[in-house]
KERO-158287 format. One record per residue (C-alpha): residue in one letter; chain; residue number from 1; x negated, y, z. Coordinates in steps of 0.05 Angstrom, whole numbers. Each point is the difference from the previous one (the first is absolute). Layout:
<nodes>
{"A","A",NUM,{X,Y,Z}},
...
</nodes>
This chain:
<nodes>
{"X","A",1,{262,53,124}},
{"X","A",2,{-25,-18,68}},
{"X","A",3,{-66,35,28}},
{"X","A",4,{-39,-65,-2}},
{"X","A",5,{16,-11,-74}},
{"X","A",6,{-36,65,-17}},
{"X","A",7,{-74,12,-16}},
{"X","A",8,{-38,65,-4}},
{"X","A",9,{-32,21,-71}},
{"X","A",10,{-47,60,8}},
{"X","A",11,{-16,38,-68}},
{"X","A",12,{-30,66,-17}},
{"X","A",13,{31,48,-49}},
{"X","A",14,{-15,72,-23}},
{"X","A",15,{31,57,45}},
{"X","A",16,{35,19,-61}},
{"X","A",17,{30,-65,-16}},
{"X","A",18,{21,-8,72}},
{"X","A",19,{39,63,1}},
{"X","A",20,{31,-21,-67}},
{"X","A",21,{21,-66,25}},
{"X","A",22,{30,33,65}},
{"X","A",23,{41,47,-43}},
{"X","A",24,{27,-57,-43}},
{"X","A",25,{17,-43,56}},
{"X","A",26,{38,61,34}},
{"X","A",27,{41,7,-65}},
{"X","A",28,{14,-72,2}},
{"X","A",29,{26,5,74}},
{"X","A",30,{-54,-50,21}},
{"X","A",31,{-57,5,50}},
{"X","A",32,{-68,-1,-30}},
{"X","A",33,{-12,-70,24}},
{"X","A",34,{63,-28,-27}},
{"X","A",35,{-9,36,-69}},
{"X","A",36,{-70,-28,-11}},
{"X","A",37,{24,-69,23}},
{"X","A",38,{53,1,-52}},
{"X","A",39,{-50,15,-51}},
{"X","A",40,{-47,-57,20}},
{"X","A",41,{56,-49,8}},
{"X","A",42,{25,11,-70}},
{"X","A",43,{-68,-9,-31}},
{"X","A",44,{-15,-59,46}},
{"X","A",45,{64,-35,-22}},
{"X","A",46,{-13,8,-72}},
{"X","A",47,{-67,-32,5}},
{"X","A",48,{-8,-51,57}},
{"X","A",49,{-63,12,34}},
{"X","A",50,{-56,-56,2}},
{"X","A",51,{-73,0,-17}},
{"X","A",52,{12,0,-77}},
{"X","A",53,{46,60,-3}},
{"X","A",54,{-24,50,60}},
{"X","A",55,{-38,44,-50}},
{"X","A",56,{61,7,-47}},
{"X","A",57,{46,18,56}},
{"X","A",58,{-49,54,27}},
{"X","A",59,{-4,27,-67}},
{"X","A",60,{74,0,-5}},
{"X","A",61,{4,38,66}},
{"X","A",62,{-47,54,-23}},
{"X","A",63,{39,8,-66}},
{"X","A",64,{64,6,41}},
{"X","A",65,{-32,54,45}},
{"X","A",66,{-26,37,-60}},
{"X","A",67,{68,-1,-33}},
{"X","A",68,{30,29,65}},
{"X","A",69,{-51,55,0}},
{"X","A",70,{19,18,-74}},
{"X","A",71,{76,-1,17}},
{"X","A",72,{-14,46,62}},
{"X","A",73,{-43,49,-43}},
{"X","A",74,{53,-2,-58}},
{"X","A",75,{60,14,48}},
{"X","A",76,{-35,52,41}},
{"X","A",77,{-52,33,-45}},
{"X","A",78,{33,70,1}},
{"X","A",79,{3,-5,78}},
{"X","A",80,{-74,-12,8}},
{"X","A",81,{-57,55,-1}},
{"X","A",82,{-72,-21,-25}},
{"X","A",83,{-27,48,50}},
{"X","A",84,{17,19,74}},
{"X","A",85,{43,60,16}},
{"X","A",86,{-28,72,7}},
{"X","A",87,{29,51,46}},
{"X","A",88,{24,40,-63}},
{"X","A",89,{31,-66,-27}},
{"X","A",90,{34,-12,69}},
{"X","A",91,{29,71,-1}},
{"X","A",92,{28,-15,-70}},
{"X","A",93,{29,-61,22}},
{"X","A",94,{35,35,55}},
{"X","A",95,{32,53,-40}},
{"X","A",96,{24,-50,-50}},
{"X","A",97,{32,-49,49}},
{"X","A",98,{34,56,36}},
{"X","A",99,{20,36,-64}},
{"X","A",100,{31,-69,-24}},
{"X","A",101,{33,-14,68}},
{"X","A",102,{36,70,-5}},
{"X","A",103,{18,-13,-77}},
{"X","A",104,{33,-69,22}},
{"X","A",105,{37,36,57}},
{"X","A",106,{32,49,-44}},
{"X","A",107,{17,-42,-62}},
{"X","A",108,{26,-56,44}},
{"X","A",109,{45,51,37}},
{"X","A",110,{-24,-21,68}},
{"X","A",111,{28,50,55}},
{"X","A",112,{-53,-12,54}},
{"X","A",113,{-72,-11,-12}},
{"X","A",114,{-1,-51,52}},
{"X","A",115,{45,-44,-39}},
{"X","A",116,{-42,5,-58}},
{"X","A",117,{-60,-18,43}},
{"X","A",118,{38,-61,28}},
{"X","A",119,{10,-27,-68}},
{"X","A",120,{-70,11,-23}},
{"X","A",121,{-44,-23,58}},
{"X","A",122,{17,-74,-2}},
{"X","A",123,{-30,-6,-66}},
{"X","A",124,{-66,22,28}},
{"X","A",125,{-2,-35,65}},
{"X","A",126,{4,-68,-31}},
{"X","A",127,{-76,3,-19}},
{"X","A",128,{-46,-36,46}},
{"X","A",129,{-50,56,12}},
{"X","A",130,{59,47,21}},
{"X","A",131,{7,20,71}},
{"X","A",132,{35,48,48}},
{"X","A",133,{-53,52,-9}},
{"X","A",134,{12,3,-76}},
{"X","A",135,{76,5,12}},
{"X","A",136,{-9,60,45}},
{"X","A",137,{-50,32,-49}},
{"X","A",138,{44,-10,-61}},
{"X","A",139,{60,25,38}},
{"X","A",140,{-40,66,11}},
{"X","A",141,{-20,7,-69}},
{"X","A",142,{71,-15,-28}},
{"X","A",143,{45,38,51}},
{"X","A",144,{-44,56,28}},
{"X","A",145,{0,66,-43}},
{"X","A",146,{-76,8,1}},
{"X","A",147,{-31,-62,23}},
{"X","A",148,{-73,-13,3}},
{"X","A",149,{-20,-40,-63}},
{"X","A",150,{-26,-69,-1}},
{"X","A",151,{-77,-6,6}},
{"X","A",152,{-42,-41,-43}},
{"X","A",153,{-19,-44,62}},
{"X","A",154,{70,-17,11}},
{"X","A",155,{21,-19,-71}},
{"X","A",156,{-65,-39,-10}},
{"X","A",157,{13,-40,68}},
{"X","A",158,{72,-11,-21}},
{"X","A",159,{-20,-28,-72}},
{"X","A",160,{-61,-40,33}},
{"X","A",161,{-49,42,-38}},
{"X","A",162,{26,-3,-70}},
{"X","A",163,{18,-77,0}},
{"X","A",164,{75,3,9}},
{"X","A",165,{55,43,-28}},
{"X","A",166,{24,58,45}},
{"X","A",167,{62,-23,36}},
{"X","A",168,{30,72,-7}},
{"X","A",169,{-13,-2,-75}},
{"X","A",170,{31,-68,-8}},
{"X","A",171,{63,21,43}},
{"X","A",172,{11,65,-37}},
{"X","A",173,{-5,-35,-66}},
{"X","A",174,{52,-51,21}},
{"X","A",175,{43,49,33}},
{"X","A",176,{3,47,-58}},
{"X","A",177,{15,-49,-54}},
{"X","A",178,{-42,36,-50}},
{"X","A",179,{-24,-45,-55}},
{"X","A",180,{-59,47,-22}},
{"X","A",181,{-30,14,69}},
{"X","A",182,{-67,31,0}},
{"X","A",183,{-62,-37,22}},
{"X","A",184,{-29,12,67}},
{"X","A",185,{-60,35,-30}},
{"X","A",186,{42,47,-42}},
{"X","A",187,{38,18,65}},
{"X","A",188,{-66,13,33}},
{"X","A",189,{-20,47,-57}},
{"X","A",190,{62,38,-12}},
{"X","A",191,{41,-6,65}},
{"X","A",192,{67,36,7}},
{"X","A",193,{-5,24,-76}},
{"X","A",194,{25,-71,-19}},
{"X","A",195,{67,2,40}},
{"X","A",196,{41,33,-50}},
{"X","A",197,{-17,-55,-50}},
{"X","A",198,{27,-56,45}},
{"X","A",199,{69,-27,-24}},
{"X","A",200,{40,-26,61}},
{"X","A",201,{41,-57,-13}},
</nodes>
């Protein structure tokens, strides 16, 4: 579509819904603009917009956004925290992720820690809020014998407060292949005590 065929539509949504739409767009391999356009276009195609049906189309759009929010929460409920990270929870998360990384290293018979790292890090770097700083910090946590633990401020910034799943949590869950992966909050509470219970696939 040519630039002169486009018009700008300004709408305001809650910060939480914005974060969820951004996450869903990323998982669909679309930009936020393309993702929302596809939702609106689908709704508009089903109900041609004229003066008589504008309200029904707007209602339909709101229902679609509400359903997307429910899907998001349903698929990622265990990955979300109800409250912000504390420093003790951040420390427990550090011990858990390092312990699970080492367990996968041994159970999958890697010979070099860096090979294990290279297999894992792409699963984290695909998240939009990830950057080079987080890569260096995570590499320190996973590969150095006695690293400085994550801080509450670092994890809260990474998770956009408590509005988005932690990318490290999501990546470890995917990488391990564990079906009954503990929730983010349980990991915050119990830390490395959970590592032995994780079944690596």
